[in-house]
N, C-alpha and C positions, 0 to 999 in steps of 0.2 A: 394416303394418313387416310385415315377414321377420322370427317367428323362425329360430336356430341350429340344428341337427340336432337329436336327445336321447343326450346322455353318452352310451356305455352301456359297460359290461363288455364287454371281450374281452384276448384273449392274444393276439399273433403270436411263430414265431418264423424269421425268414430266414437260411440258410442258404448263405451264398453263399465261395466256395473264392478268399480270398486281396484281395485291394484291385482292382478290375479297371473297366472302363469297361465289358463284357458288364453287372454282375449292380447298375451306376448305380444304372440308371432302375427297377427293381423298390425297392431299396434308396429311395428318394427318393419311389417313389408311396405307398409303407409308412410313412416318416413323414409324413409330408402329411399320413396318412389319421388315422393314427394323433392325430394334432397336432388336426385337427379336428372326432372323433368315437367316445375316449377317453377318460372324465374316471381310474375309478380298475385301467383294463389298465395290460396290459405288449405293449409292440415289440421284439422283443432280435431280435439284426443275432448271427447268430458264424460267424465265420472257422473249416469241416473245417479249415485246416493245422493254423489257431494249439490247437483243442478237437475236433480228433478224436475223442477218449473220448463227446462227445455229440453229435457223427453217429450212432455205432455209440449214442447209448441210444435215438436217436430214426427207426434204423433208413434212412440220408441215406444211399443211395447215388448222387445226385445233385447237381448244384447248376446253376445255384443252383435250392432247393425254397423253397418259399415252406410254412410249416405254420399254418390257422389251431386252437390250440390249446384257446379256447370261442370263444363258447358251441359246442356240441356241434348235430350232431354233429363229430368234428376233420374236415377239410383237408385232404388237397397241395393244391401248384400244384407240379407241377417245372415248368421250364423255363423261358426269357426271353418273355412274353407277351403280347398289345397291350394295350397304354392302356385300353381296354372290358372285356377284362373281369381284369384289374387290378384292380380297380371293381369290378366284379361279381364276384372271391372275394373281397377285405374285405368287400364290403356284409352286415352282420350280419341 
């Protein structure tokens, strides 16, 4: 019998500009990853149109931008990556 992957603590923030089709694949990939792999982690999606203060706080200059806050080191993925790249980025 296969064991489920171990749950980890991770924090991700995805910055998007409005509700659009371009960021939907990244939003879905983040939600699926967080459902499958994180236990006490946080996966948050921030619309920079509604929350420009958050974008400024994190230094976001383009969307979509996916930020891995933890585990360290912090990393950013800017733009629309291929599906395999998203999985590699999310893997902690």
